[in-house]
mmCIF file of the N, C-alpha and C atoms, coordinates in Angstrom:
data_MODEL
# 
_entry.id   MODEL 
# 
loop_
_atom_site.group_PDB 
_atom_site.id 
_atom_site.type_symbol 
_atom_site.label_atom_id 
_atom_site.label_alt_id 
_atom_site.label_comp_id 
_atom_site.label_asym_id 
_atom_site.label_entity_id 
_atom_site.label_seq_id 
_atom_site.pdbx_PDB_ins_code 
_atom_site.Cartn_x 
_atom_site.Cartn_y 
_atom_site.Cartn_z 
_atom_site.occupancy 
_atom_site.B_iso_or_equiv 
_atom_site.pdbx_formal_charge 
_atom_site.auth_seq_id 
_atom_site.auth_comp_id 
_atom_site.auth_asym_id 
_atom_site.auth_atom_id 
_atom_site.pdbx_PDB_model_num 
ATOM 1   N N  . GLU A 1 1  ? 13.736  -20.993 13.801  1.00 0.00 ? 1  GLU A N  1 
ATOM 2   C CA . GLU A 1 1  ? 13.315  -21.784 12.641  1.00 0.00 ? 1  GLU A CA 1 
ATOM 3   C C  . GLU A 1 1  ? 11.881  -22.287 12.810  1.00 0.00 ? 1  GLU A C  1 
ATOM 4   N N  . LEU A 1 2  ? 11.584  -22.872 13.950  1.00 0.00 ? 2  LEU A N  1 
ATOM 5   C CA . LEU A 1 2  ? 10.239  -23.408 14.165  1.00 0.00 ? 2  LEU A CA 1 
ATOM 6   C C  . LEU A 1 2  ? 9.194   -22.304 14.108  1.00 0.00 ? 2  LEU A C  1 
ATOM 7   N N  . GLU A 1 3  ? 9.520   -21.162 14.718  1.00 0.00 ? 3  GLU A N  1 
ATOM 8   C CA . GLU A 1 3  ? 8.579   -20.041 14.684  1.00 0.00 ? 3  GLU A CA 1 
ATOM 9   C C  . GLU A 1 3  ? 8.305   -19.604 13.251  1.00 0.00 ? 3  GLU A C  1 
ATOM 10  N N  . ARG A 1 4  ? 9.357   -19.549 12.437  1.00 0.00 ? 4  ARG A N  1 
ATOM 11  C CA . ARG A 1 4  ? 9.187   -19.113 11.053  1.00 0.00 ? 4  ARG A CA 1 
ATOM 12  C C  . ARG A 1 4  ? 8.316   -20.111 10.288  1.00 0.00 ? 4  ARG A C  1 
ATOM 13  N N  . GLU A 1 5  ? 8.563   -21.411 10.524  1.00 0.00 ? 5  GLU A N  1 
ATOM 14  C CA . GLU A 1 5  ? 7.757   -22.435 9.856   1.00 0.00 ? 5  GLU A CA 1 
ATOM 15  C C  . GLU A 1 5  ? 6.297   -22.324 10.270  1.00 0.00 ? 5  GLU A C  1 
ATOM 16  N N  . ARG A 1 6  ? 6.086   -22.092 11.564  1.00 0.00 ? 6  ARG A N  1 
ATOM 17  C CA . ARG A 1 6  ? 4.728   -21.969 12.076  1.00 0.00 ? 6  ARG A CA 1 
ATOM 18  C C  . ARG A 1 6  ? 4.029   -20.771 11.453  1.00 0.00 ? 6  ARG A C  1 
ATOM 19  N N  . ALA A 1 7  ? 4.753   -19.658 11.370  1.00 0.00 ? 7  ALA A N  1 
ATOM 20  C CA . ALA A 1 7  ? 4.180   -18.447 10.785  1.00 0.00 ? 7  ALA A CA 1 
ATOM 21  C C  . ALA A 1 7  ? 3.833   -18.668 9.319   1.00 0.00 ? 7  ALA A C  1 
ATOM 22  N N  . ALA A 1 8  ? 4.721   -19.335 8.604   1.00 0.00 ? 8  ALA A N  1 
ATOM 23  C CA . ALA A 1 8  ? 4.462   -19.613 7.188   1.00 0.00 ? 8  ALA A CA 1 
ATOM 24  C C  . ALA A 1 8  ? 3.224   -20.488 7.035   1.00 0.00 ? 8  ALA A C  1 
ATOM 25  N N  . LYS A 1 9  ? 3.084   -21.460 7.919   1.00 0.00 ? 9  LYS A N  1 
ATOM 26  C CA . LYS A 1 9  ? 1.926   -22.352 7.860   1.00 0.00 ? 9  LYS A CA 1 
ATOM 27  C C  . LYS A 1 9  ? 0.636   -21.569 8.087   1.00 0.00 ? 9  LYS A C  1 
ATOM 28  N N  . LEU A 1 10 ? 0.659   -20.660 9.053   1.00 0.00 ? 10 LEU A N  1 
ATOM 29  C CA . LEU A 1 10 ? -0.516  -19.836 9.315   1.00 0.00 ? 10 LEU A CA 1 
ATOM 30  C C  . LEU A 1 10 ? -0.856  -18.971 8.115   1.00 0.00 ? 10 LEU A C  1 
ATOM 31  N N  . GLU A 1 11 ? 0.164   -18.411 7.477   1.00 0.00 ? 11 GLU A N  1 
ATOM 32  C CA . GLU A 1 11 ? -0.056  -17.602 6.271   1.00 0.00 ? 11 GLU A CA 1 
ATOM 33  C C  . GLU A 1 11 ? -0.725  -18.439 5.191   1.00 0.00 ? 11 GLU A C  1 
ATOM 34  N N  . LEU A 1 12 ? -0.239  -19.650 4.989   1.00 0.00 ? 12 LEU A N  1 
ATOM 35  C CA . LEU A 1 12 ? -0.810  -20.524 3.963   1.00 0.00 ? 12 LEU A CA 1 
ATOM 36  C C  . LEU A 1 12 ? -2.272  -20.815 4.268   1.00 0.00 ? 12 LEU A C  1 
ATOM 37  N N  . GLU A 1 13 ? -2.577  -21.093 5.531   1.00 0.00 ? 13 GLU A N  1 
ATOM 38  C CA . GLU A 1 13 ? -3.955  -21.380 5.904   1.00 0.00 ? 13 GLU A CA 1 
ATOM 39  C C  . GLU A 1 13 ? -4.835  -20.158 5.685   1.00 0.00 ? 13 GLU A C  1 
ATOM 40  N N  . ARG A 1 14 ? -4.270  -18.975 5.982   1.00 0.00 ? 14 ARG A N  1 
ATOM 41  C CA . ARG A 1 14 ? -5.035  -17.744 5.833   1.00 0.00 ? 14 ARG A CA 1 
ATOM 42  C C  . ARG A 1 14 ? -5.387  -17.483 4.371   1.00 0.00 ? 14 ARG A C  1 
ATOM 43  N N  . PHE A 1 15 ? -4.473  -17.866 3.468   1.00 0.00 ? 15 PHE A N  1 
ATOM 44  C CA . PHE A 1 15 ? -4.697  -17.586 2.050   1.00 0.00 ? 15 PHE A CA 1 
ATOM 45  C C  . PHE A 1 15 ? -5.353  -18.750 1.317   1.00 0.00 ? 15 PHE A C  1 
ATOM 46  N N  . SER A 1 16 ? -5.535  -19.884 2.005   1.00 0.00 ? 16 SER A N  1 
ATOM 47  C CA . SER A 1 16 ? -5.963  -21.100 1.309   1.00 0.00 ? 16 SER A CA 1 
ATOM 48  C C  . SER A 1 16 ? -7.298  -20.919 0.602   1.00 0.00 ? 16 SER A C  1 
ATOM 49  N N  . HIS A 1 17 ? -8.218  -20.142 1.196   1.00 0.00 ? 17 HIS A N  1 
ATOM 50  C CA . HIS A 1 17 ? -9.531  -19.972 0.568   1.00 0.00 ? 17 HIS A CA 1 
ATOM 51  C C  . HIS A 1 17 ? -9.430  -19.182 -0.734  1.00 0.00 ? 17 HIS A C  1 
ATOM 52  N N  . LEU A 1 18 ? -8.386  -18.334 -0.838  1.00 0.00 ? 18 LEU A N  1 
ATOM 53  C CA . LEU A 1 18 ? -8.223  -17.540 -2.053  1.00 0.00 ? 18 LEU A CA 1 
ATOM 54  C C  . LEU A 1 18 ? -7.825  -18.409 -3.240  1.00 0.00 ? 18 LEU A C  1 
ATOM 55  N N  . LYS A 1 19 ? -7.133  -19.505 -2.952  1.00 0.00 ? 19 LYS A N  1 
ATOM 56  C CA . LYS A 1 19 ? -6.690  -20.396 -4.020  1.00 0.00 ? 19 LYS A CA 1 
ATOM 57  C C  . LYS A 1 19 ? -7.896  -20.920 -4.804  1.00 0.00 ? 19 LYS A C  1 
ATOM 58  N N  . ILE A 1 20 ? -9.023  -21.089 -4.116  1.00 0.00 ? 20 ILE A N  1 
ATOM 59  C CA . ILE A 1 20 ? -10.225 -21.632 -4.747  1.00 0.00 ? 20 ILE A CA 1 
ATOM 60  C C  . ILE A 1 20 ? -11.023 -20.534 -5.439  1.00 0.00 ? 20 ILE A C  1 
ATOM 61  N N  . SER A 1 21 ? -11.127 -19.366 -4.809  1.00 0.00 ? 21 SER A N  1 
ATOM 62  C CA . SER A 1 21 ? -12.075 -18.356 -5.274  1.00 0.00 ? 21 SER A CA 1 
ATOM 63  C C  . SER A 1 21 ? -11.459 -17.295 -6.174  1.00 0.00 ? 21 SER A C  1 
ATOM 64  N N  . VAL A 1 22 ? -10.126 -17.220 -6.234  1.00 0.00 ? 22 VAL A N  1 
ATOM 65  C CA . VAL A 1 22 ? -9.467  -16.163 -6.991  1.00 0.00 ? 22 VAL A CA 1 
ATOM 66  C C  . VAL A 1 22 ? -8.440  -16.768 -7.940  1.00 0.00 ? 22 VAL A C  1 
ATOM 67  N N  . PRO A 1 23 ? -8.374  -16.278 -9.179  1.00 0.00 ? 23 PRO A N  1 
ATOM 68  C CA . PRO A 1 23 ? -7.338  -16.746 -10.111 1.00 0.00 ? 23 PRO A CA 1 
ATOM 69  C C  . PRO A 1 23 ? -5.948  -16.583 -9.507  1.00 0.00 ? 23 PRO A C  1 
ATOM 70  N N  . ALA A 1 24 ? -5.060  -17.509 -9.810  1.00 0.00 ? 24 ALA A N  1 
ATOM 71  C CA . ALA A 1 24 ? -3.748  -17.544 -9.160  1.00 0.00 ? 24 ALA A CA 1 
ATOM 72  C C  . ALA A 1 24 ? -3.004  -16.227 -9.314  1.00 0.00 ? 24 ALA A C  1 
ATOM 73  N N  . GLU A 1 25 ? -3.036  -15.658 -10.532 1.00 0.00 ? 25 GLU A N  1 
ATOM 74  C CA . GLU A 1 25 ? -2.275  -14.438 -10.773 1.00 0.00 ? 25 GLU A CA 1 
ATOM 75  C C  . GLU A 1 25 ? -2.826  -13.242 -10.002 1.00 0.00 ? 25 GLU A C  1 
ATOM 76  N N  . GLN A 1 26 ? -4.050  -13.368 -9.478  1.00 0.00 ? 26 GLN A N  1 
ATOM 77  C CA . GLN A 1 26 ? -4.632  -12.273 -8.704  1.00 0.00 ? 26 GLN A CA 1 
ATOM 78  C C  . GLN A 1 26 ? -4.556  -12.518 -7.200  1.00 0.00 ? 26 GLN A C  1 
ATOM 79  N N  . THR A 1 27 ? -4.092  -13.694 -6.816  1.00 0.00 ? 27 THR A N  1 
ATOM 80  C CA . THR A 1 27 ? -4.049  -14.033 -5.403  1.00 0.00 ? 27 THR A CA 1 
ATOM 81  C C  . THR A 1 27 ? -2.862  -13.355 -4.722  1.00 0.00 ? 27 THR A C  1 
ATOM 82  N N  . PRO A 1 28 ? -3.108  -12.552 -3.686  1.00 0.00 ? 28 PRO A N  1 
ATOM 83  C CA . PRO A 1 28 ? -2.043  -11.784 -3.029  1.00 0.00 ? 28 PRO A CA 1 
ATOM 84  C C  . PRO A 1 28 ? -1.176  -12.635 -2.106  1.00 0.00 ? 28 PRO A C  1 
ATOM 85  N N  . ILE A 1 29 ? -0.410  -13.537 -2.680  1.00 0.00 ? 29 ILE A N  1 
ATOM 86  C CA . ILE A 1 29 ? 0.484   -14.377 -1.886  1.00 0.00 ? 29 ILE A CA 1 
ATOM 87  C C  . ILE A 1 29 ? 1.857   -13.715 -1.808  1.00 0.00 ? 29 ILE A C  1 
ATOM 88  N N  . PRO A 1 30 ? 2.404   -13.554 -0.589  1.00 0.00 ? 30 PRO A N  1 
ATOM 89  C CA . PRO A 1 30 ? 3.764   -13.034 -0.473  1.00 0.00 ? 30 PRO A CA 1 
ATOM 90  C C  . PRO A 1 30 ? 4.728   -13.862 -1.312  1.00 0.00 ? 30 PRO A C  1 
ATOM 91  N N  . LYS A 1 31 ? 5.678   -13.195 -1.950  1.00 0.00 ? 31 LYS A N  1 
ATOM 92  C CA . LYS A 1 31 ? 6.553   -13.861 -2.922  1.00 0.00 ? 31 LYS A CA 1 
ATOM 93  C C  . LYS A 1 31 ? 7.295   -15.052 -2.308  1.00 0.00 ? 31 LYS A C  1 
ATOM 94  N N  . HIS A 1 32 ? 7.733   -14.911 -1.051  1.00 0.00 ? 32 HIS A N  1 
ATOM 95  C CA . HIS A 1 32 ? 8.507   -15.991 -0.446  1.00 0.00 ? 32 HIS A CA 1 
ATOM 96  C C  . HIS A 1 32 ? 7.647   -17.208 -0.126  1.00 0.00 ? 32 HIS A C  1 
ATOM 97  N N  . LEU A 1 33 ? 6.316   -17.042 -0.210  1.00 0.00 ? 33 LEU A N  1 
ATOM 98  C CA . LEU A 1 33 ? 5.423   -18.166 0.067   1.00 0.00 ? 33 LEU A CA 1 
ATOM 99  C C  . LEU A 1 33 ? 4.877   -18.790 -1.206  1.00 0.00 ? 33 LEU A C  1 
ATOM 100 N N  . SER A 1 34 ? 5.026   -18.105 -2.334  1.00 0.00 ? 34 SER A N  1 
ATOM 101 C CA . SER A 1 34 ? 4.323   -18.526 -3.545  1.00 0.00 ? 34 SER A CA 1 
ATOM 102 C C  . SER A 1 34 ? 4.733   -19.927 -3.995  1.00 0.00 ? 34 SER A C  1 
ATOM 103 N N  . ALA A 1 35 ? 6.025   -20.246 -3.912  1.00 0.00 ? 35 ALA A N  1 
ATOM 104 C CA . ALA A 1 35 ? 6.470   -21.558 -4.394  1.00 0.00 ? 35 ALA A CA 1 
ATOM 105 C C  . ALA A 1 35 ? 5.881   -22.709 -3.563  1.00 0.00 ? 35 ALA A C  1 
ATOM 106 N N  . PRO A 1 36 ? 6.080   -22.735 -2.239  1.00 0.00 ? 36 PRO A N  1 
ATOM 107 C CA . PRO A 1 36 ? 5.495   -23.826 -1.448  1.00 0.00 ? 36 PRO A CA 1 
ATOM 108 C C  . PRO A 1 36 ? 3.972   -23.818 -1.501  1.00 0.00 ? 36 PRO A C  1 
ATOM 109 N N  . TYR A 1 37 ? 3.377   -22.627 -1.606  1.00 0.00 ? 37 TYR A N  1 
ATOM 110 C CA . TYR A 1 37 ? 1.919   -22.543 -1.632  1.00 0.00 ? 37 TYR A CA 1 
ATOM 111 C C  . TYR A 1 37 ? 1.347   -23.251 -2.845  1.00 0.00 ? 37 TYR A C  1 
ATOM 112 N N  . TYR A 1 38 ? 1.885   -22.957 -4.023  1.00 0.00 ? 38 TYR A N  1 
ATOM 113 C CA . TYR A 1 38 ? 1.315   -23.514 -5.245  1.00 0.00 ? 38 TYR A CA 1 
ATOM 114 C C  . TYR A 1 38 ? 1.747   -24.953 -5.487  1.00 0.00 ? 38 TYR A C  1 
ATOM 115 N N  . ASP A 1 39 ? 2.753   -25.421 -4.760  1.00 0.00 ? 39 ASP A N  1 
ATOM 116 C CA . ASP A 1 39 ? 3.138   -26.825 -4.884  1.00 0.00 ? 39 ASP A CA 1 
ATOM 117 C C  . ASP A 1 39 ? 2.104   -27.735 -4.235  1.00 0.00 ? 39 ASP A C  1 
ATOM 118 N N  . ASN A 1 40 ? 1.376   -27.217 -3.277  1.00 0.00 ? 40 ASN A N  1 
ATOM 119 C CA . ASN A 1 40 ? 0.406   -28.044 -2.553  1.00 0.00 ? 40 ASN A CA 1 
ATOM 120 C C  . ASN A 1 40 ? -0.870  -28.249 -3.347  1.00 0.00 ? 40 ASN A C  1 
# 
């Protein structure tokens, strides 16, 4: 569980710059991450 949470956090950090520079519908966020990602 902790490893999965850590991995998800790293994914979010990796994609965080795209949230600013790319329209949401074009941002390549894995589907299982899209909900927590856009809630932030």
